[in-house]
C-alpha positions in Angstrom: 100.0 111.9 91.0 98.5 108.5 91.7 94.9 108.1 92.6 95.8 105.7 95.4 98.7 105.7 97.8 100.0 103.4 100.5 100.4 105.3 103.8 101.5 104.6 107.3 100.7 106.7 110.4 103.3 109.2 111.4 105.3 108.7 114.6 103.0 108.7 117.6 99.9 109.5 115.5 96.5 107.9 115.5 94.9 108.6 112.2 91.2 107.9 111.5 90.0 106.5 108.1 86.7 108.2 107.2 86.2 105.8 104.3 86.3 102.9 106.7 83.8 104.2 109.3 86.5 106.1 111.2 88.6 103.0 111.9 92.2 103.7 112.9 94.9 103.5 110.3 96.8 100.3 111.1 100.5 100.7 112.1 101.5 98.6 109.1 99.6 101.0 106.8 96.9 100.8 104.2 96.2 101.7 100.6 93.9 104.8 100.5 92.3 106.8 97.8 94.1 110.1 97.5 91.4 112.5 98.6 91.7 116.0 100.0 91.5 114.4 103.5 94.6 112.2 102.8 96.5 115.0 101.1 96.0 117.1 104.2 97.2 114.2 106.4 100.3 113.9 104.2 100.9 117.7 104.2 100.5 117.9 108.0 102.9 114.9 108.6 100.1 112.8 110.2 100.9 110.0 107.7 103.9 109.2 105.5 104.0 107.6 102.1 105.2 104.0 102.3 105.9 101.0 100.1 103.1 98.5 100.3 104.1 95.0 101.4 102.8 93.6 98.1 105.0 96.0 96.1 108.0 95.2 98.3 107.6 91.5 97.6 107.3 92.1 93.9 110.5 94.2 93.8 112.5 91.8 96.0 115.3 89.8 94.3 113.8 87.0 92.3 114.5 83.5 93.5 117.4 81.7 91.9 116.4 79.7 88.9 118.0 76.4 88.0 120.2 76.8 84.9 119.3 75.0 81.7 122.1 72.8 80.3 
């Protein structure tokens, strides 16, 4: 299991981030260290695992390259 995970709040949930002075988890999600706190939030459905925007961009279709002739 990874040591970090990108999570988003579950539907209608406000989730606090203890590692960030109890700031709210933003709706677009955040990368968090997978601690017992976050494991419990996942188990309880307070957050869901998501794909980080950086990962999504990296896996998007590559731009067309001009052919070499």
